[in-house]
C-alpha positions in Angstrom: 0.1 -0.3 -0.3 1.3 3.4 -1.0 0.7 6.4 1.6 1.9 9.9 1.5 1.3 13.3 3.2 -0.4 16.3 2.3 -2.1 19.5 3.3 -4.7 19.2 6.4 -9.2 19.6 4.7 -8.0 19.5 1.7 -9.6 16.6 0.6 -11.7 17.6 -1.9 -8.8 19.4 -3.9 -7.1 15.9 -4.0 -10.0 13.8 -5.3 -10.8 16.7 -8.1 -7.0 16.7 -8.9 -7.1 13.1 -9.0 -10.5 13.0 -11.0 -8.9 15.8 -13.5 -5.9 13.2 -14.0 -8.4 10.6 -14.6 -10.4 12.6 -17.4 -7.2 14.5 -18.8 -6.6 11.2 -19.5 -9.5 9.1 -21.6 -9.2 6.7 -18.3 -12.7 7.5 -17.1 -16.1 4.8 -17.6 -18.2 6.4 -20.3 -20.7 3.9 -20.2 -21.1 3.9 -16.3 -21.0 7.9 -16.6 -23.9 8.1 -18.9 -26.2 5.3 -17.2 -25.5 5.5 -13.2 -24.6 9.6 -13.1 -26.4 13.1 -12.7 -24.8 16.5 -12.9 -21.7 14.7 -14.7 -21.6 17.8 -17.2 -21.9 20.3 -14.0 -18.9 18.5 -12.2 -16.8 18.5 -15.2 -17.0 22.3 -15.5 -16.6 22.9 -11.5 -12.7 20.9 -12.4 -12.5 23.2 -15.9 -12.1 26.4 -12.9 -9.2 25.0 -11.6 -5.8 23.9 -12.8 -4.8 20.6 -12.1 -1.3 22.9 -11.0 -3.8 25.1 -8.5 -5.6 21.6 -7.2 -2.1 20.3 -6.5 -1.3 23.3 -4.5 -4.0 23.1 -2.8 -3.9 19.4 -1.8 0.5 20.2 -1.4 0.5 17.1 -4.0 2.7 17.4 -6.9 1.2 16.7 -10.1 3.5 13.5 -10.7 2.0 12.4 -7.5 -1.4 12.9 -8.5 -1.2 10.2 -11.4 -0.4 7.3 -9.2 -3.2 7.8 -6.3 -5.7 8.4 -9.0 -7.0 4.6 -8.5 -7.8 4.1 -11.9 -3.9 5.2 -13.0 -2.8 2.0 -10.2 -5.1 -0.7 -10.3 -5.2 -0.4 -6.5 -8.7 0.6 -4.7 -9.0 4.0 -3.0 -11.0 6.1 -1.2 -11.8 9.6 -0.1 -14.3 9.9 2.9 -15.6 13.9 2.3 -17.4 15.6 5.4 -16.7 12.2 7.8 -17.4 13.4 11.1 
């Protein structure tokens, strides 16, 4: 298992950086997205507002590190819990 340190309270930026990597590299499952999601176009618009560099900076993560963290890029299970108390 790979672990890494990142900025505190930046889970959303980390998740968005990983999503940008997945979408930029065409690794998304388009059929699943079409069949099982709602609001994906709005999510892509949200991602488009921030650069990968900005997201990585906010999460204290390098662009090179964002790719291996993306679950679809490394064939490992991963999760981020937002709003977990």
